[in-house]
Phi, psi and omega in degrees: 000309183299319183294320177301318178293326177297313182295323178296313180300315178296320178296319179295318179291325175294320175295320176295321179295317180294319177299316187290324180285327187264348187296327174301332182270336185266325180268147178294145179290141178295155181287131178293139174057037180289349181276348181281149180294156180298156180293332182270019179296130181260025180286121184245020181282341180250005179210159176279169187288338184271346180277133182271135172292145175295146182286148175262144176275184189301334184266001177089004178275131176291134176277108183223137179275331181259114179287153179282138176256147181286150180291151183242147174285162180302318182294323175296318180299314181295321180292317177296318177298314179297321178289331175288333175285327180283356182301325177295321178295316180296323178294322174301315177297322179291326185276315186268338186234021183303327181290337187261313194250126177273328182202142176220135180197156174285153179295150181291330186268338184211122181286350180272357179256123178262128180257119179247126176254118181289145177287328178213156178271103179231159186303319184253028184293323180292315177293330175295315185293321181297311184289322183270327188254320189267300185304321182301318186202018181285329178295321179301331180264013170091012176273124181246350183211144181227137172245134185251131179236140177238157183291144175278162177298152177303144180089000176283158181292311181268146181282319181240156173235146176290125185250319187195168178216157179223144175239149179257137175273183182294343177271352180095003177280140182256142181236122185265144179231115179280147182276000000 
């Protein structure tokens, strides 16, 4: 009796698996964008009576030049606004410090932390990055802490290693702590 139930369960599961794999070929495809309103919709709650609704093409898709943007949370808006203001600083780093810095970005967990990745491992690369990239204007763009990373030797598991960090005091002066 138990053996028969086991065979029946395996047969049912096998049948469901075959149906699941074959259903895209056997069942008709759903209509694309079937959730959009019809072209002749007379809903005037979102437009004035003089404004024309965009015409729908043959598939029911609205012809619209402006895509809809997803709503953003307040924290996303603040982060995006801050990063758009920092674009000038990132441009400054690319123009003035390209020989020293391979990459610069804010930390994922704290936007006040600047991560600087050195282009090459030299003895004085951290003081040079501090004097040329951080001290001139990082504080002005909201960075209060900087972490410096230098390249590891070729063949290492990690591409960069943590070398030093610097904190800004309330006057904007930076203090370096070597690792």
